[in-house]
One Martini backbone bead per residue (centre of mass of N, CA, C, O) as a GRO file, in nm:
protein
   67
    1MET     BB    1  -1.793  11.482 -19.286
    2TRP     BB    2  -2.072  11.357 -19.340
    3SER     BB    3  -2.023  11.291 -19.643
    4ARG     BB    4  -1.766  11.120 -19.598
    5MET     BB    5  -1.903  10.895 -19.433
    6HIS     BB    6  -2.123  10.815 -19.655
    7ASN     BB    7  -1.869  10.748 -19.860
    8GLY     BB    8  -1.644  10.588 -19.677
    9LYS     BB    9  -1.396  10.781 -19.581
   10ILE     BB   10  -1.528  10.772 -19.284
   11PRO     BB   11  -1.558  10.625 -19.006
   12TYR     BB   12  -1.786  10.492 -18.786
   13GLN     BB   13  -1.698  10.569 -18.417
   14PRO     BB   14  -1.836  10.449 -18.162
   15THR     BB   15  -1.852  10.567 -17.823
   16GLU     BB   16  -1.834  10.607 -17.507
   17THR     BB   17  -1.975  10.924 -17.395
   18LYS     BB   18  -1.948  11.231 -17.230
   19VAL     BB   19  -2.162  11.471 -17.299
   20LYS     BB   20  -2.067  11.709 -17.128
   21GLU     BB   21  -1.769  11.708 -17.213
   22LEU     BB   22  -1.805  11.748 -17.513
   23LEU     BB   23  -1.972  12.006 -17.503
   24SER     BB   24  -1.772  12.180 -17.336
   25ASN     BB   25  -1.519  12.153 -17.518
   26THR     BB   26  -1.647  12.269 -17.777
   27MET     BB   27  -1.763  12.531 -17.667
   28LEU     BB   28  -1.489  12.652 -17.573
   29LEU     BB   29  -1.380  12.676 -17.864
   30MET     BB   30  -1.628  12.874 -17.972
   31VAL     BB   31  -1.638  13.135 -17.821
   32PRO     BB   32  -1.443  13.330 -17.977
   33ILE     BB   33  -1.613  13.313 -18.243
   34ALA     BB   34  -1.870  13.421 -18.124
   35GLN     BB   35  -1.772  13.690 -18.017
   36ASN     BB   36  -1.688  13.801 -18.300
   37LYS     BB   37  -2.029  13.777 -18.368
   38ASN     BB   38  -2.201  13.853 -18.122
   39ILE     BB   39  -2.221  13.583 -17.954
   40ALA     BB   40  -2.392  13.395 -17.709
   41LEU     BB   41  -2.292  13.121 -17.514
   42THR     BB   42  -2.489  12.853 -17.398
   43TRP     BB   43  -2.475  12.566 -17.153
   44GLU     BB   44  -2.654  12.264 -17.047
   45VAL     BB   45  -2.585  11.968 -16.838
   46GLN     BB   46  -2.762  11.744 -16.653
   47GLY     BB   47  -2.570  11.546 -16.553
   48GLU     BB   48  -2.485  11.226 -16.640
   49ILE     BB   49  -2.418  11.145 -16.982
   50ASN     BB   50  -2.417  10.857 -17.173
   51ALA     BB   51  -2.299  10.770 -17.507
   52MET     BB   52  -2.326  10.638 -17.828
   53LEU     BB   53  -2.063  10.787 -18.016
   54ASP     BB   54  -1.917  11.022 -18.247
   55ALA     BB   55  -1.731  11.257 -18.131
   56ASN     BB   56  -1.625  11.395 -18.393
   57MET     BB   57  -1.907  11.440 -18.527
   58ILE     BB   58  -2.045  11.598 -18.313
   59GLY     BB   59  -1.848  11.819 -18.288
   60SER     BB   60  -1.866  11.911 -18.582
   61ALA     BB   61  -2.168  11.982 -18.562
   62LEU     BB   62  -2.140  12.206 -18.352
   63GLN     BB   63  -1.943  12.386 -18.496
   64ASN     BB   64  -2.139  12.448 -18.735
   65LEU     BB   65  -2.357  12.597 -18.567
   66VAL     BB   66  -2.150  12.841 -18.514
   67THR     BB   67  -1.999  12.900 -18.806
   0.00000   0.00000   0.00000
């Protein structure tokens, strides 16, 4: 996804995003994959943090770190 964005094939679309929600949703999707690899995932976000970011891009990057 990152290279496609830099090539202009996927537009960068930042929106105000709740970081805790994005992280939790993405990591919950990755738990079964990590378990199959005998990897234990833990994550913690204290408080509500909002950020201007492209949620699809960040979610994809987080998934790439696990897979």
